[in-house]
C-alpha positions in Angstrom: 23.4 -59.0 -34.0 20.0 -60.4 -35.5 18.3 -57.3 -35.3 21.2 -55.5 -36.8 21.8 -57.8 -39.8 17.8 -57.9 -40.3 18.2 -53.9 -40.7 21.3 -54.2 -42.9 19.2 -56.3 -45.1 16.2 -54.1 -45.2 18.4 -51.2 -46.1 19.9 -53.1 -48.9 16.5 -53.9 -50.2 15.9 -50.1 -50.2 19.0 -49.7 -51.9 18.5 -52.0 -54.3 15.1 -50.5 -55.4 16.7 -46.9 -55.4 19.3 -48.3 -57.8 16.4 -49.2 -60.6 15.8 -45.3 -60.9 16.3 -44.3 -64.4 18.2 -41.1 -65.7 16.5 -38.2 -64.8 17.0 -34.5 -63.8 17.6 -35.5 -60.3 20.8 -37.7 -61.6 23.7 -37.1 -63.6 27.0 -39.4 -64.1 30.7 -37.8 -63.3 33.9 -38.5 -62.6 32.9 -37.1 -59.0 29.4 -36.7 -57.4 28.1 -34.2 -55.4 24.8 -34.8 -53.1 21.9 -32.6 -53.2 18.9 -32.3 -50.7 16.4 -30.0 -51.9 13.2 -29.7 -50.5 11.0 -29.4 -53.6 7.8 -30.6 -51.9 6.6 -29.3 -48.3 6.2 -31.9 -45.3 2.7 -30.7 -44.1 1.5 -32.6 -41.1 -1.8 -32.8 -43.1 -0.6 -35.3 -45.1 1.1 -37.4 -42.9 -2.1 -39.8 -42.0 -2.8 -40.6 -46.0 -1.9 -43.8 -47.3 -0.5 -42.1 -50.5 1.9 -40.1 -48.6 4.9 -42.5 -49.1 7.0 -40.3 -51.2 7.5 -36.8 -51.5 5.6 -35.9 -54.6 2.4 -36.4 -53.0 3.1 -33.3 -50.3 2.4 -29.9 -51.3 5.1 -28.2 -53.7 7.4 -25.3 -53.4 8.0 -23.5 -56.5 11.1 -21.3 -55.2 12.5 -24.9 -54.0 12.2 -25.9 -57.3 13.9 -23.0 -58.8 16.8 -23.4 -56.6 17.1 -27.3 -57.5 17.6 -25.9 -61.2 19.9 -23.5 -59.8 22.2 -26.3 -58.4 21.8 -28.2 -61.8 22.8 -25.1 -63.7 25.8 -24.6 -61.6 27.2 -28.3 -62.2 26.5 -27.6 -65.8 28.4 -24.3 -66.1 31.4 -26.2 -64.2 31.5 -29.1 -66.6 31.6 -26.2 -69.6 34.3 -24.6 -68.1 38.0 -24.6 -69.2 39.2 -23.1 -66.1 37.6 -25.1 -63.3 38.1 -28.9 -63.1 39.3 -28.9 -66.7 39.4 -32.5 -67.4 37.1 -33.6 -64.8 33.4 -34.3 -65.1 31.2 -33.5 -62.0 28.2 -35.3 -61.4 25.0 -35.1 -58.8 22.6 -37.3 -57.1 19.7 -35.1 -56.1 17.1 -36.2 -53.8 13.8 -34.4 -52.9 14.2 -34.0 -48.9 10.6 -33.1 -47.8 10.8 -34.7 -44.8 13.8 -36.1 -42.3 11.7 -39.2 -42.0 10.5 -40.4 -45.1 13.7 -39.2 -47.0 16.1 -41.0 -44.8 16.8 -43.4 -47.7 18.1 -40.6 -49.7 20.8 -39.9 -47.2 21.7 -43.8 -47.0 22.0 -43.8 -50.8 24.3 -40.8 -50.7 26.7 -42.9 -48.1 26.5 -46.1 -49.7 29.1 -47.9 -51.7 27.4 -50.3 -54.3 24.3 -49.8 -52.6 25.5 -51.1 -49.5 26.3 -49.3 -46.1 28.8 -51.0 -43.8 29.3 -49.1 -40.8 32.1 -51.4 -39.2 34.6 -50.6 -42.0 37.8 -48.7 -41.4 37.5 -45.0 -42.5 38.3 -44.1 -46.0 38.2 -47.8 -47.0 35.3 -48.4 -50.1 34.1 -44.8 -49.8 31.2 -43.6 -51.7 31.9 -41.3 -54.8 30.1 -38.5 -53.0 32.5 -35.8 -52.1 30.3 -32.8 -50.9 26.7 -32.7 -50.0 25.0 -29.6 -51.1 21.5 -28.8 -48.4 19.2 -29.6 -47.2 17.3 -25.9 -46.8 15.8 -26.2 -43.3 17.7 -26.1 -39.9 15.5 -28.9 -38.5 16.4 -31.2 -41.6 20.1 -30.4 -41.2 20.0 -31.2 -37.6 18.5 -34.7 -38.6 21.0 -35.9 -41.3 24.1 -33.8 -40.7 25.6 -36.2 -38.1 25.7 -38.9 -40.5 27.9 -37.1 -42.8 30.2 -35.8 -40.0 31.3 -39.2 -39.1 33.4 -39.5 -42.3 34.1 -35.9 -42.6 32.1 -35.3 -45.8 31.9 -31.8 -46.6 28.0 -30.5 -45.9 27.3 -26.9 -47.6 24.1 -25.6 -46.7 22.5 -22.6 -48.3 19.9 -21.6 -46.1 20.4 -23.5 -42.4 21.3 -20.8 -40.2 20.9 -22.0 -36.9 23.9 -20.9 -34.6 24.2 -24.6 -33.2 26.2 -25.3 -36.7 29.0 -22.8 -36.1 30.4 -25.0 -33.4 33.0 -27.4 -35.0 33.5 -29.6 -32.3 29.9 -30.9 -33.1 29.6 -30.1 -36.8 33.4 -30.2 -37.9 32.6 -30.9 -41.7 29.7 -28.2 -42.0 29.9 -25.0 -43.8 27.1 -22.8 -45.1 26.9 -20.0 -47.8 24.0 -18.1 -45.7 24.6 -16.1 -42.9 23.7 -17.6 -39.6 21.0 -16.3 -37.4 23.7 -14.1 -35.3 24.2 -11.8 -38.0 20.3 -11.4 -39.1 19.5 -10.9 -35.1 22.5 -8.1 -35.2 20.7 -6.6 -37.9 17.3 -6.9 -36.5 18.7 -5.3 -33.2 20.2 -2.4 -35.2 17.0 -1.8 -36.6 15.2 -1.4 -33.3 18.0 1.1 -31.9 17.8 3.0 -35.1 14.2 4.0 -34.7 14.4 3.7 -30.8 11.9 0.8 -30.5 12.2 -0.5 -27.0 9.1 -2.5 -26.3 8.9 -5.4 -28.6 6.8 -8.3 -29.4 9.0 -11.6 -30.9 6.7 -14.1 -33.0 8.8 -17.2 -34.4 8.4 -20.1 -35.9 8.1 -23.0 -33.1 11.4 -24.9 -34.7 14.9 -24.9 -34.3 15.3 -21.8 -36.7 12.6 -19.9 -34.7 13.9 -20.8 -31.2 17.5 -20.2 -32.1 16.6 -16.6 -33.2 14.5 -16.4 -30.3 17.6 -17.2 -27.8 20.1 -15.1 -29.8 17.5 -12.0 -29.7 17.1 -12.4 -25.9 21.0 -12.6 -25.4 21.7 -9.5 -27.7 19.2 -7.2 -26.2 20.5 -8.4 -22.6 22.6 -5.3 -21.8 20.4 -2.6 -24.0 17.1 -0.5 -23.5 15.2 -3.0 -25.6 12.8 -5.1 -23.8 11.0 -8.3 -24.8 7.2 -7.4 -24.0 5.8 -10.8 -25.5 6.9 -13.9 -27.6 5.1 -16.7 -29.0 6.4 -20.0 -31.0 4.2 -20.3 -34.2 3.3 -23.7 -35.7 0.2 -25.4 -37.4 -1.4 -25.7 -33.5 -1.4 -22.0 -32.9 -4.6 -20.8 -32.0 -4.3 -17.1 -33.5 -6.3 -14.5 -33.0 -8.9 -13.3 -35.9 -6.6 -10.6 -36.8 -3.5 -12.6 -37.1 -5.3 -15.3 -39.1 -6.3 -12.4 -41.5 -2.7 -11.1 -41.5 -1.3 -14.7 -41.9 -4.0 -15.2 -44.7 -2.8 -12.5 -46.7 0.9 -13.5 -46.5 3.3 -11.4 -49.1 0.9 -10.2 -51.6 -1.2 -8.4 -49.0 1.4 -7.1 -46.9 0.1 -3.6 -47.2 -2.4 -4.4 -44.9 0.0 -5.1 -42.1 0.6 -1.2 -41.6 4.7 -0.6 -42.2 6.8 -3.7 -42.4 10.6 -3.3 -42.3 12.8 -6.2 -42.6 16.4 -7.5 -43.8 17.4 -9.9 -46.4 20.5 -11.1 -47.9 21.3 -8.9 -51.1 19.8 -10.4 -54.3 22.7 -11.4 -56.7 21.5 -12.3 -59.9 22.8 -15.4 -61.6 23.1 -14.9 -65.2 22.2 -17.9 -67.3 19.7 -19.5 -65.0 16.7 -18.7 -67.0 17.9 -19.7 -70.1 19.2 -23.0 -68.4 15.6 -23.4 -67.1 14.0 -23.1 -70.7 16.4 -25.4 -72.0 16.0 -28.2 -69.3 12.2 -27.9 -69.6 12.4 -28.8 -73.3 14.4 -31.7 -72.3 12.8 -35.1 -72.1 13.3 -37.2 -69.3 12.7 -41.2 -68.3 10.6 -40.8 -65.2 8.3 -43.2 -64.0 6.3 -42.9 -61.0 5.7 -46.5 -60.4 9.2 -47.2 -60.2 10.2 -44.4 -57.8 7.6 -44.8 -55.1 10.3 -45.0 -52.6 12.6 -42.8 -54.4 12.4 -39.2 -53.9 13.6 -38.2 -57.4 10.3 -37.5 -59.4 8.6 -34.7 -60.2 5.5 -34.2 -62.2 6.9 -31.4 -64.4 3.6 -31.1 -66.4 2.0 -29.6 -63.2 3.9 -25.8 -63.9 4.9 -23.4 -66.8 8.3 -22.7 -67.7 7.2 -19.0 -67.0 6.2 -20.1 -63.3 9.6 -21.3 -62.5 11.4 -18.7 -64.0 9.1 -16.2 -62.1 9.5 -18.1 -59.0 11.2 -16.2 -55.8 15.1 -16.2 -56.5 15.8 -16.3 -52.9 18.9 -18.3 -52.1 19.7 -18.7 -55.7 23.3 -17.3 -55.0 23.9 -19.3 -52.1 23.0 -22.6 -53.7 25.3 -21.2 -56.8 27.7 -20.7 -54.3 28.0 -23.9 -52.1 28.1 -25.8 -55.7 31.1 -23.7 -57.0 32.8 -23.9 -53.5 32.8 -27.5 -53.6 34.4 -27.5 -57.0 37.3 -25.1 -56.4 37.9 -27.2 -53.2 38.0 -30.4 -55.5 40.0 -28.4 -58.3 42.6 -27.4 -55.5 42.7 -31.2 -54.0 43.2 -32.6 -57.6 46.1 -30.1 -57.9 44.7 -29.0 -61.3 46.5 -26.3 -63.4 47.8 -25.8 -67.0 44.6 -27.0 -68.2 44.4 -30.5 -66.6 44.1 -32.0 -63.1 46.0 -35.0 -61.6 43.5 -37.8 -62.3 46.0 -40.3 -60.9 45.2 -39.4 -57.4 42.8 -40.5 -55.0 40.6 -37.7 -53.4 38.8 -38.4 -50.1 36.0 -36.1 -48.6 38.4 -34.8 -46.0 40.7 -33.3 -48.1 38.1 -31.5 -49.9 37.1 -30.3 -46.7 40.3 -28.8 -46.2 40.6 -26.9 -49.2 36.5 -25.7 -48.2 38.0 -24.2 -45.0 40.5 -22.4 -47.3 38.3 -21.1 -49.9 39.6 -17.8 -51.6 37.7 -17.2 -54.9 35.9 -14.6 -56.7 32.4 -15.5 -57.9 30.0 -12.7 -59.6 31.9 -10.2 -58.2 32.0 -11.5 -54.6 35.0 -12.6 -52.7 33.9 -16.3 -51.6 35.7 -16.9 -48.2 34.7 -18.6 -45.0 35.7 -18.0 -41.3 36.8 -20.4 -38.8 33.3 -21.6 -38.0 32.6 -22.4 -41.5 30.3 -19.3 -41.6 30.4 -16.9 -45.1 33.2 -14.2 -44.6 31.6 -12.0 -47.2 28.5 -10.4 -48.2 25.9 -7.9 -46.6 22.5 -7.3 -45.7 19.8 -5.0 -47.3 17.1 -3.3 -45.2 14.0 -3.5 -47.2 10.5 -1.7 -46.9 7.5 -3.2 -48.1 5.7 -0.4 -49.8 1.7 -0.1 -50.5 1.7 -2.0 -53.2 3.2 -4.9 -51.6 6.9 -4.8 -53.3 9.9 -4.3 -51.7 12.3 -1.5 -51.8 16.1 -1.4 -50.4 16.1 1.5 -47.9 19.8 0.7 -46.2 22.5 -1.5 -45.9 24.2 -3.6 -43.4 27.6 -4.7 -44.0 29.3 -6.7 -41.0 32.6 -8.1 -42.6 35.7 -5.9 -42.4 34.3 -2.9 -41.1 30.8 -2.7 -39.8 28.7 -0.4 -41.4 24.9 0.0 -40.7 22.6 2.7 -42.7 18.7 3.5 -43.5 17.7 5.9 -45.6 14.5 7.2 -43.5 13.0 9.3 -46.1 12.1 6.5 -48.4 9.8 4.8 -45.6 6.0 5.6 -45.9 5.0 5.4 -42.1 1.3 4.5 -41.6 1.6 7.2 -39.0 1.5 10.1 -41.1 4.8 10.7 -42.0 6.7 9.8 -38.9 8.2 7.0 -37.2 6.1 5.1 -34.7 7.1 4.6 -31.3 7.5 1.7 -29.0 8.1 2.1 -25.7 6.6 0.9 -22.3 7.3 4.1 -20.5 8.5 7.7 -22.1 11.7 8.8 -21.5 12.2 10.5 -17.9 12.5 14.4 -18.2 16.2 15.6 -17.6 17.5 15.1 -14.1 14.8 12.3 -13.5 15.9 9.0 -12.5 14.0 5.6 -13.5 12.4 3.4 -11.0 11.4 -0.1 -12.0 7.7 -0.5 -12.2 7.3 -4.1 -13.0 9.4 -6.8 -13.9 10.6 -5.4 -17.4 13.4 -2.7 -17.1 11.7 -0.6 -20.0 8.7 0.0 -17.7 9.3 2.6 -15.1 8.1 5.6 -13.3 10.2 8.8 -13.1 11.7 10.4 -10.1 13.5 13.8 -9.4 17.2 13.7 -8.2 17.1 15.6 -5.2 19.0 18.1 -3.7 23.1 17.1 -3.7 22.3 14.2 -6.4 22.5 13.8 -10.0 21.7 10.9 -12.7 23.7 10.0 -15.2 21.8 8.0 -17.6 24.7 6.7 -19.4 25.9 4.8 -16.4 23.0 4.2 -14.8 19.5 5.8 -15.2 18.1 4.1 -12.4 19.8 5.9 -9.4 20.4 9.2 -8.1 24.0 9.4 -7.3 25.4 11.3 -4.5 27.8 14.2 -5.4 31.2 14.5 -3.2 31.5 16.6 -0.4 33.0 19.3 -2.6 30.2 19.0 -4.8 26.8 20.4 -5.0 23.9 20.0 -7.4 20.2 21.6 -7.6 17.1 19.2 -7.8 16.9 17.5 -11.2 20.7 17.9 -12.0 22.7 15.6 -14.5 25.7 16.4 -13.1 27.7 18.2 -9.8 29.5 21.7 -9.6 32.3 22.4 -7.2 31.3 24.1 -4.2 32.7 27.7 -3.7 35.4 27.5 -0.5 34.8 30.5 1.6 36.5 31.8 4.7 37.7 35.6 5.7 40.6 36.6 4.0 43.3 38.9 5.4 42.1 41.3 2.5 38.4 41.2 3.5 37.3 44.8 4.6 36.0 43.6 8.2 39.2 41.8 8.6 41.3 44.8 7.8 39.0 46.7 10.4 39.4 44.3 13.5 43.1 43.7 12.8 43.4 47.7 12.7 41.3 47.7 15.9 43.7 45.0 17.3 46.9 47.2 16.9 45.1 50.3 18.0 44.3 48.3 21.1 48.1 47.5 21.5 49.0 51.2 20.9 46.4 52.3 23.6 47.9 49.7 26.2 51.4 51.1 25.4 50.3 54.6 25.8 48.3 54.0 28.9 51.3 52.1 30.4 53.5 54.8 29.7 51.2 57.4 31.6 50.7 55.0 34.5 54.6 54.6 34.8 54.7 58.5 35.0 52.3 58.8 37.2 52.8 55.5 39.0 53.1 57.1 42.8 49.9 58.9 42.5 47.0 57.8 44.3 44.7 56.8 41.2 47.5 54.4 40.3 48.1 53.2 43.2 44.2 52.6 43.7 43.8 51.1 40.3 46.1 48.2 41.4 49.7 49.6 41.2 52.1 47.1 39.5 49.0 44.8 38.8 48.0 47.4 36.2 51.0 46.9 33.9 50.2 43.2 34.0 46.8 43.8 32.9 47.8 45.9 30.1 50.3 43.1 28.9 47.6 40.5 29.3 44.9 42.5 27.1 48.0 43.1 24.6 48.6 39.7 24.1 45.0 38.5 24.2 44.7 40.5 20.8 47.2 38.1 19.3 44.2 35.9 18.7 42.3 38.1 16.8 44.6 37.8 13.7 44.2 34.1 13.4 40.5 34.3 12.7 41.5 35.1 9.0 43.0 33.5 6.1 42.6 29.8 5.2 42.3 27.9 8.4 44.9 25.3 9.7 45.2 23.3 12.8 48.0 25.8 14.2 45.8 28.5 13.1 43.0 27.3 15.2 45.4 26.5 18.2 46.0 30.2 18.3 42.7 31.3 17.7 41.6 30.4 21.2 44.6 29.4 23.3 45.9 33.2 23.9 42.8 34.3 24.6 41.5 31.9 27.2 45.0 32.0 28.8 45.7 35.6 29.0 42.4 36.9 29.5 42.4 34.4 32.6 45.5 36.6 34.0 43.4 39.8 33.3 40.0 38.3 35.4 42.3 37.1 38.1 44.0 40.1 38.2 40.4 41.8 39.0 39.3 39.2 41.3 42.4 40.0 43.4 41.8 43.6 42.9 38.2 43.6 43.8 38.9 41.5 47.0 41.5 43.6 47.9 39.3 46.5 48.0 36.5 44.7 49.8 38.9 43.2 52.5 40.7 46.5 53.5 37.5 48.2 54.1 35.5 45.4 55.5 37.2 42.4 56.6 40.9 43.2 57.9 39.4 45.2 61.2 37.6 41.5 61.9 40.2 39.3 60.9 43.9 41.1 61.2 45.8 38.0 61.2 44.7 37.1 57.8 45.4 40.6 56.8 48.8 40.2 58.1 49.4 36.8 56.3 48.1 38.0 52.9 50.9 41.3 53.6 53.4 39.3 54.3 53.1 36.4 51.6 52.0 38.6 48.8 48.5 36.9 48.6 47.7 38.6 45.4 50.5 37.5 43.2 50.1 33.9 44.7 46.2 34.0 43.5 47.4 35.2 40.0 50.0 32.5 39.5 48.0 29.7 40.7 45.2 31.1 38.1 47.7 31.4 35.4 49.1 27.6 36.3 45.9 25.9 36.2 44.1 27.5 33.1 47.8 26.5 31.1 47.4 23.1 32.6 44.0 22.8 31.3 44.6 24.0 28.1 47.8 21.9 27.7 45.5 18.9 28.7 42.7 19.6 26.5 44.5 20.2 23.3 46.7 17.4 23.8 43.8 14.9 24.3 41.6 16.5 21.5 43.3 19.0 19.5 41.1 21.6 17.4 41.0 20.4 13.7 39.9 22.3 10.5 36.4 22.0 9.6 34.3 22.1 6.1 31.3 22.6 6.9 28.8 21.3 3.9 26.0 21.1 5.6 25.1 24.8 6.0 24.9 26.0 2.1 24.4 23.4 -0.6 26.6 25.0 -3.1 29.6 26.4 -0.5 32.0 25.0 2.0 32.6 27.0 5.1 36.1 26.5 6.4 36.8 27.2 10.0 37.9 25.0 13.2 36.4 22.3 14.9 36.6 22.8 18.6 35.6 19.6 20.6 34.0 20.4 23.9 36.4 18.4 25.9 39.1 20.2 25.0 37.2 23.7 25.7 35.0 23.0 28.7 37.6 23.0 31.3 39.3 26.5 30.2 35.9 28.0 29.5 34.1 26.8 32.8 37.3 28.4 34.6 37.0 31.4 33.0 33.4 31.7 33.8 34.2 30.7 37.5 36.8 33.8 37.8 34.2 36.1 36.2 31.6 34.8 38.7 34.1 35.7 41.7 34.9 39.0 40.3 31.4 40.2 39.9 30.8 38.8 43.6 33.7 40.9 45.0 33.1 44.2 43.1 29.5 44.1 44.2 30.0 43.9 47.7 32.4 47.2 47.4 29.5 49.2 45.5 29.2 51.5 48.6 33.0 52.0 49.0 34.5 55.6 48.7 34.4 57.0 45.1 37.7 57.2 44.2 38.6 53.9 46.0 35.7 52.5 44.4 37.2 50.4 41.5 34.7 47.7 42.1 32.0 49.9 40.2 34.2 50.3 37.3 35.4 46.1 37.4 31.4 45.4 37.5 30.5 47.6 34.7 33.4 45.9 32.6 31.9 42.5 33.8 28.4 43.6 32.6 29.6 44.7 29.4 31.7 41.4 29.0 28.6 39.5 29.6 26.4 41.3 27.3 29.0 40.9 24.5 29.2 37.0 24.9 25.4 36.8 25.0 24.9 38.8 21.7 27.6 36.7 19.9 25.8 33.6 21.5 22.7 34.7 19.8 24.4 35.6 16.7 26.0 32.2 16.3 22.9 30.5 16.6 20.9 32.4 14.0 23.7 33.0 11.5 25.6 30.4 9.9 28.3 31.7 7.6 31.9 32.7 6.8 31.3 35.9 8.4 31.1 33.8 11.9 34.8 34.5 12.3 34.6 38.2 11.9 31.8 38.0 14.7 33.8 35.8 17.0 36.9 38.2 16.4 34.7 41.3 17.3 33.5 39.8 20.3 37.2 39.1 21.6 38.2 42.7 20.8 35.1 43.9 22.5 35.9 42.1 25.4 39.5 43.6 25.6 38.1 47.1 24.7 35.5 46.9 27.8 38.2 47.1 30.5 40.9 49.2 28.8 38.0 51.9 28.1 35.8 51.4 31.0 38.7 50.7 33.7 41.7 52.6 32.6 40.8 55.5 30.5 38.8 57.2 33.4 41.8 57.1 35.6 43.7 58.7 32.6 41.4 61.5 32.3 41.8 62.4 35.9 45.6 62.0 35.7 45.7 64.1 32.3 42.6 66.8 32.9 41.8 66.5 36.8 45.3 66.4 38.6 43.7 68.2 41.8 41.8 64.7 42.6 45.1 62.7 41.9 46.3 63.8 45.7 46.9 62.0 48.7 44.8 64.9 50.5 42.0 64.5 48.3 41.8 60.7 48.9 42.3 61.0 52.9 39.2 63.4 52.7 37.1 60.6 50.9 38.4 58.4 53.1 37.3 60.2 56.2 33.8 60.7 55.2 33.3 57.3 54.9 34.4 56.3 58.2 32.1 59.2 59.8 29.4 57.7 57.7 29.8 54.2 58.7 30.0 55.0 62.2 27.0 57.2 61.9 
């Protein structure tokens, strides 16, 4: 408590000294006071160690800041002379040269004091000072230092130049507003410029303070999801070791900016405040009672003789309108809080700072044709930025506009820019854009640095979705190398209208017709030796099965379905098995009669008694039917979409599982093998009884047909494989019809003398004599 009392006594001493200051241009009495914090002098670290650096007047002078100081005074003077705004109320001010937060701390205490005393333990709203609002200070760092002191009592603080984004957080700075746009809007404009010129490889230099570091953080956040990369960033301060080039550039400042190639920037649109220059001339002619010795601790002194009025008038007008707006915003808020109207204000009511703050947040007035409003964060909800270009003479030209309230609009007139690169906008990229159809591949830690790789067949790159990945096409699509999209594959199969399909189907119907004609001929000549030697009733079974086998041919055409896939194979495998079983039996019977019956008479009698030939055929049919049923039940054939053969086609076919077809095919091959053995054993039998030679020849044709098909199947892949498969089946059927049955039809029709019992008996006798010899 002792230490605290000592501190209060020290503050009281300071405030007592401050109270002795005589009237000056820094002070104006009025019914209500505005606080002002202006950095007329700049706190340069070089001066910190000097004994005379105890007040701001010993620091370097900033001419633009002095002009802003005069704009604030002018705004108050204009309001006091107005009959519409605060008509019967006078507005005063207490302005301090806030050159440093540490050296200017007594200024803030003065603004917060009541009768030169600060009593922090008092209840809120008791004995508050007449300061209802504060304008300033200029720098974000200065605001961060002093703002918490004003936030406690909700004293409105309206800054005209502090742009750090943290001030938009109302939970931390509830009574802070500003008439300048936050860094967020500035960075948005800068990024828009980069995007406009497609500049992606960026160096970011910023002041190493709250303002610069906030801008850097916002910039990095803004470019996170863009193609812009931060190649280099550096915070600059008085201790930075700059390169010689940077020192030369820094040494030029704005006057020599033409030596820094092309410079483009953004600035708040300049709004001329009418009457300011006349006020400055009038103010400069006025004499104030100022004494430096009396103000050694008071930052309310300025050596007016150190500059001319013309210098002040010609000073940079930047932030003049924000200062002007800040004063008017507080005045309008006070006007509303005092319930002013009809030429008078209610002077019987007590106005507290929080009341002014509430009205400030609802600001909606017009000032110099600009509608003044604030958003929920206390940021200006009006105004726009100018995109400017520094020409070769060092002057700025407006080349574009950026508005961000209402509808966002960004525009740059490229024709107004004189590039140092001979008339064309320079490029700023780490890696040039990849050619069409090439994907990017990271080269280093930056996304802007990459190599290019062509997307292979079956893939594509879509730079709007992901420029760094070659995406695979769907199974139903295809693409050539270096594609940006996929194309639908053409679906191919053999339709019923295909020429080849029509020919094969005609061949199948012809087969049915031929078998029917042969059956009729054989029926007419049923009791003749040729029909009996060919197999008798077994011939009709063979002809019927050949016709049923031809059913499979028709299901090789049209769009494949599961049922089509089943019917492609099962009729042929089942009924061709019966045909081969008949030929096996017929070959065995020929050999058995001539070579085995005499040696095994009991076996011959058993074969005749139990109709061994029909028993074998029935068993073969049953076994094959069972094998097909088991195979198709366990693994039924399915339709197949072959996407591997051709990149741009889908070949529709049937996918047969080897487990389903292995049994039936092996059984068919075993019958073929037995038939071939028995038929070969009877090659030396009588000529007219030698059906074995015809069967052998048919089997050879059958084997050659499927060898040819297998070879073609290996060498050729495409939709016409279905035609070749159907052709192989049809050839297998015609081989028996043509080479086994047609010769017998020829004998019955054209050589009837060979179709007699006497002719056949003579052949048998000749064979018996040959055997006996």
